[in-house]
C-alpha positions in Angstrom: -0.1 -0.2 0.0 1.1 3.4 -0.9 0.7 6.6 1.1 -0.4 9.7 -0.6 2.0 11.9 1.5 4.8 10.0 -0.1 3.5 11.7 -3.4 3.4 15.4 -1.7 -0.1 15.7 0.1 0.2 17.3 3.2 -2.9 17.0 4.8 -2.7 20.5 6.7 -6.2 21.6 5.1 -4.2 24.6 3.5 -2.1 23.5 0.5 -4.0 21.8 -2.8 -3.3 18.0 -2.4 -5.5 17.1 -5.5 -2.5 16.8 -7.4 -0.9 14.3 -5.2 -3.6 11.8 -4.5 -4.0 12.1 -8.3 -0.2 11.0 -8.7 -0.7 8.4 -6.5 -3.7 6.9 -8.3 -1.8 6.9 -11.5 1.4 5.6 -10.2 0.2 1.8 -11.0 -0.1 0.7 -7.3 -3.5 -0.9 -6.4 -3.6 0.1 -2.5 -3.7 3.6 -2.0 -3.6 5.1 1.9 -5.0 8.6 2.8 -4.0 9.2 6.3 -5.7 11.2 8.9 -5.7 14.9 7.9 -7.8 17.5 5.9 -6.9 17.5 2.4 -8.0 20.5 -0.2 -8.8 19.4 -3.6 -9.5 22.2 -6.3 -9.9 19.7 -9.2 -11.6 16.4 -9.7 -9.9 12.8 -8.0 -10.6 10.3 -11.0 -10.2 6.9 -10.2 -8.6 4.1 -12.8 -9.6 0.8 -12.8 -8.2 -1.7 -10.2 -7.7 1.0 -7.6 -8.5 0.6 -3.7 -8.4 3.8 -1.6 -8.2 3.3 1.9 -9.0 6.5 3.9 -8.3 6.8 7.6 -11.8 7.4 9.5 -10.5 11.0 10.2 -9.3 12.1 6.7 -11.3 14.9 5.5 -11.2 15.4 1.6 -12.8 18.7 0.6 -13.7 19.9 -2.7 -12.6 23.6 -2.7 -13.4 25.2 -6.2 -11.1 27.9 -7.2 -13.2 28.7 -10.4 -16.6 28.4 -11.6 -17.3 24.4 -11.6 -18.0 22.9 -15.4 -19.2 19.7 -16.8 -17.2 16.7 -15.8 -16.2 18.3 -12.3 -16.9 16.3 -9.1 -15.0 15.6 -5.9 -14.7 12.0 -6.8 -15.4 9.9 -10.1 -13.9 7.0 -11.9 -11.5 7.9 -14.7 -13.2 6.5 -17.6 -17.2 7.6 -17.7 -17.4 6.7 -21.3 -15.7 3.3 -21.9 -16.0 2.3 -18.2 -13.8 1.0 -15.4 -13.6 -2.2 -13.2 -12.6 -3.1 -9.6 -12.9 0.1 -7.9 -13.2 0.6 -4.0 -13.4 3.5 -1.7 -13.3 2.7 2.1 -13.1 5.3 4.7 -12.6 8.9 5.1 -15.1 12.0 4.9 -15.8 13.4 1.5 -16.8 16.8 1.7 -18.4 18.7 -1.5 -17.9 22.1 0.0 -21.1 23.4 -0.2 -21.2 27.2 1.0 -17.7 28.1 0.0 -17.2 30.9 -2.4 -17.3 29.2 -5.9 -19.2 26.0 -4.8 -22.6 26.7 -5.9 -25.2 25.7 -8.2 -25.8 27.5 -11.3 -29.2 29.3 -11.3 -29.9 28.1 -15.0 -30.8 24.3 -14.7 -30.2 24.0 -18.4 -27.0 25.9 -18.5 -24.7 24.0 -21.2 -21.6 23.2 -19.6 -22.6 23.7 -15.9 -21.7 20.8 -13.4 -24.1 18.4 -12.0 -23.0 19.3 -8.8 -23.0 16.0 -7.3 -19.9 15.1 -5.0 -19.4 11.5 -5.8 -20.4 10.1 -9.4 -19.5 6.5 -11.0 -20.8 5.9 -14.0 -19.5 3.1 -16.4 -18.5 0.8 -13.7 -18.3 -2.7 -13.0 -17.4 -4.3 -9.4 -17.8 -0.8 -7.5 -17.8 -0.7 -3.6 -18.1 2.4 -1.6 -17.8 1.0 2.0 -17.3 3.0 5.6 -17.5 6.5 4.7 -19.4 9.6 5.0 -20.3 12.1 2.5 -20.8 15.7 3.6 -22.1 19.1 2.2 -22.9 18.2 -1.5 -24.0 20.9 -3.8 -26.6 18.5 -5.2 -26.2 14.2 -5.2 -24.5 12.8 -2.1 -23.6 9.7 -4.6 -24.5 9.8 -8.2 -24.4 6.4 -10.3 -25.5 5.2 -13.6 -24.5 2.6 -15.8 -22.8 0.4 -13.1 -23.3 -3.6 -12.4 -22.1 -5.8 -9.3 -21.7 -3.0 -6.7 -22.1 -2.6 -2.7 -22.8 0.4 -0.7 -22.3 -0.2 2.9 -22.4 2.0 6.0 -22.3 5.4 4.4 -23.3 8.5 6.6 -24.7 11.4 4.8 -24.4 14.9 6.4 -24.5 18.6 5.5 -24.4 21.8 7.6 -26.6 23.5 4.6 -29.3 22.3 2.8 -29.5 22.8 -0.7 -31.6 21.8 -3.4 -31.7 18.3 -5.2 -29.6 16.8 -2.3 -30.7 13.3 -3.1 -28.7 10.5 -0.9 -28.2 7.6 -3.0 -29.3 8.4 -6.8 -29.4 6.0 -9.1 -29.7 6.7 -12.7 -30.8 3.9 -15.7 -28.7 0.9 -16.2 -27.7 0.2 -12.5 -28.0 -3.4 -11.7 -26.9 -6.2 -9.3 -26.2 -4.7 -6.1 -26.5 -4.4 -2.6 -26.9 -1.2 -0.5 -26.9 -1.3 3.3 -26.9 0.8 6.3 -27.6 4.3 4.8 -27.8 6.6 7.4 -28.5 10.5 7.7 -26.4 12.0 10.4 -28.0 15.2 11.1 -32.1 16.4 10.8 -32.8 17.8 7.7 -30.7 15.6 5.4 -31.0 14.7 2.7 -32.9 17.4 1.3 -34.5 15.1 -1.2 -34.7 11.8 -2.0 -33.0 9.4 0.4 -33.1 6.6 -2.2 -33.7 7.5 -5.8 -34.4 4.9 -8.5 -34.7 7.2 -11.5 -34.8 4.8 -14.6 -36.4 7.7 -16.3 -35.1 11.6 -15.7 -34.7 14.9 -17.5 -31.3 14.5 -18.8 -30.8 18.0 -20.0 -30.9 19.5 -16.9 -26.8 20.1 -15.4 -27.6 17.6 -12.1 -28.4 14.4 -14.6 -26.3 15.4 -17.5 -24.1 12.3 -18.3 -26.4 9.7 -16.6 -28.8 7.6 -19.1 -32.3 6.7 -18.8 -32.7 2.8 -18.8 -33.7 0.2 -16.5 -32.4 -0.4 -13.0 -33.0 -4.0 -11.5 -31.8 -6.6 -8.9 -30.9 -4.4 -6.1 -31.5 -5.2 -2.1 -31.5 -2.3 0.1 -30.9 -2.5 4.0 -31.0 -0.8 7.1 -31.9 2.7 5.7 -32.6 5.6 8.0 -33.3 9.3 8.1 -34.8 11.6 10.7 -36.3 14.4 8.7 -35.6 13.8 5.1 -37.4 15.1 2.0 -38.7 12.1 0.6 -37.5 8.7 1.7 -38.0 6.7 -1.7 -38.3 7.6 -5.2 -39.4 5.5 -8.1 -39.2 7.4 -11.4 -40.4 5.5 -14.3 -42.0 6.5 -17.4 -41.2 3.5 -19.8 -37.9 2.3 -18.5 -38.3 -0.8 -16.3 -37.7 -0.4 -12.4 -37.8 -4.6 -11.3 -36.6 -7.0 -8.8 -35.8 -4.2 -5.9 -36.1 -5.4 -2.7 -35.6 -2.4 0.5 -35.7 -4.1 4.0 -35.8 -2.1 7.4 -36.0 1.6 6.2 -37.0 4.2 8.7 -37.8 7.7 7.8 -39.3 10.9 8.6 -40.5 12.9 5.8 -41.3 16.3 4.8 -43.0 15.5 1.6 -43.4 12.0 0.8 -42.5 9.0 1.9 -42.8 6.9 -1.2 -43.0 8.9 -4.4 -44.0 7.2 -7.8 -45.5 10.4 -9.4 -43.5 9.7 -12.7 -41.8 13.4 -12.3 -44.8 15.0 -13.2 -44.7 17.7 -10.4 -40.7 18.3 -11.1 -39.5 21.6 -13.0 -38.9 19.5 -15.9 -41.8 17.0 -16.4 -40.9 14.2 -18.5 -44.0 13.8 -20.7 -47.3 15.7 -21.4 -50.6 13.9 -19.2 -52.4 14.4 -22.9 -50.0 12.4 -24.7 -50.5 9.5 -22.1 -54.2 8.5 -22.0 -53.4 5.4 -20.2 -51.0 6.4 -17.9 -47.2 5.6 -17.5 -44.9 3.9 -15.7 -43.3 0.4 -15.6 -42.6 -0.9 -12.2 -42.5 -4.6 -11.4 -41.7 -7.0 -8.5 -41.1 -4.4 -5.8 -41.0 -5.4 -2.2 -40.3 -3.3 0.9 -40.6 -4.8 4.1 -40.5 -3.5 7.6 -41.2 -0.3 6.6 -41.7 3.0 8.8 -42.5 6.1 7.5 -44.1 8.8 9.0 -44.5 12.8 8.4 -41.7 14.7 10.5 -42.2 17.7 12.2 -41.4 20.2 9.5 -43.5 18.5 7.0 -45.1 20.6 4.2 -49.0 21.2 4.0 -51.1 19.3 1.4 -49.5 16.3 0.9 -49.9 12.2 1.4 -47.5 9.8 2.5 -47.3 7.3 -0.9 -48.0 8.5 -4.0 -48.7 5.9 -6.6 -48.9 7.4 -10.1 -47.3 5.1 -12.2 -48.5 1.3 -13.1 -47.2 -1.4 -11.2 -47.3 -5.2 -11.7 -46.2 -6.5 -7.9 -45.4 -3.8 -6.0 -45.9 -4.6 -2.2 -45.2 -3.1 1.3 -45.1 -5.8 3.9 -45.4 -4.9 7.7 -45.8 -1.3 7.1 -45.8 1.3 10.1 -46.9 4.9 10.4 -46.1 5.4 14.1 -49.1 7.9 15.3 -46.8 9.4 17.9 -44.3 10.4 15.3 -46.5 11.7 12.8 -46.9 15.1 12.8 -49.6 15.0 10.0 -52.1 12.1 11.1 -54.8 14.1 9.3 -53.0 13.4 5.8 -54.1 10.3 3.6 -51.6 7.6 3.9 -52.0 6.8 -0.1 -53.2 8.5 -3.1 -53.4 6.5 -6.0 -54.5 8.2 -9.4 -53.5 8.4 -13.1 -53.7 4.8 -13.4 -55.5 2.7 -15.8 -56.0 -1.2 -15.6 -54.7 -1.2 -12.0 -55.5 -3.2 -8.7 -54.7 -1.6 -5.5 -55.1 -3.7 -2.2 -54.9 -2.0 0.9 -55.4 -3.9 3.9 -57.2 -6.5 2.0 -59.7 -4.1 0.5 -59.2 -3.8 -3.2 -59.9 -1.0 -5.4 -59.9 -1.3 -9.1 -58.4 2.0 -11.2 -59.9 1.1 -15.0 -59.7 4.9 -16.0 -57.3 7.8 -15.0 -60.3 9.9 -13.9 -60.6 7.6 -11.0 -58.3 7.7 -7.7 -58.0 5.9 -4.5 -57.4 7.4 -1.3 -56.4 5.7 2.2 -56.1 7.3 5.0 -54.9 6.1 8.6 -52.6 3.2 9.5 -52.4 0.2 7.1 -49.9 -2.7 7.3 -49.8 -4.0 3.8 -50.2 -2.7 0.3 -50.1 -4.0 -2.9 -50.3 -2.6 -6.4 -51.1 -5.2 -9.3 -51.6 -4.9 -12.8 -55.4 -5.8 -13.9 -55.2 -8.4 -16.2 -58.3 -8.3 -18.5 -60.5 -11.1 -18.2 
């Protein structure tokens, strides 16, 4: 194992240690150690294939831009996002996006051509990726942004930010993410993440700067366990218009939410909607074989007005919540609906054994109060 200090890094929180860390990664050695210290980085750290970064628990790597960030800038990413990389591990450390510093700001124009995505950690086109025992802090947008990855493990990741910024998704999956395990993801402070804790965005607007470089496509075969946030914006988002989201298992999730517990609205109400309602008379969505078990969701004390805990506006074929709890002693909006299902056709909603058939988009199903089981299925024609 080589030490970044041997390549000139200081870890004093003053000098730019980015070139030294990059030189260690480019040296050809597979194992790179970052000892305790504060490492200022003003460019992107790009990890080649067959590399393992071991960072001390108290090694803080801070992205401090000295100019306006542009497309392709991140604190941490893989080296070849076009043709891909293999076998990358990042273990330990505090990876700090530097939100609040002079140049660490998002652009005002969502469609600015050369704008950075403002994600802190980005991995696109990687096979065999591991992110272990680390903290992600102060992102300008997404904490961790992923697309076109396969065979991955994300385990024991803390999310924290001193500032609430827009689009601060926790773990954000774009298209073509498959065959992975996500365990022990925890928001370490109240108010974070300030968007989706887990986002499975098979379809999204790729023209807005946060998503540029991602892809629309299937998301499949992912297991998530032990997920927690005291007060996030939304716990889980499934965004599908035509792309598949399938074979997803989420176990043991607890989250206080300001907006939704589970959002399946196909991004209808985003600033950049993905389709026109009149162009989809039968509705949209392609979600199947999703099981969420041991799920506790409730409205936190800072919840918004006029909302519902679970929103279902995407077609599902085997979407199930088992052992669901909405604890009244924690819920700040017990009068708000638990479920709103609408804009669906040929859909069956079963909540607590009561079945509702939605055959036209004008119909809707509203469920209030405590439910322990929910299922959405495709309604087969007789």
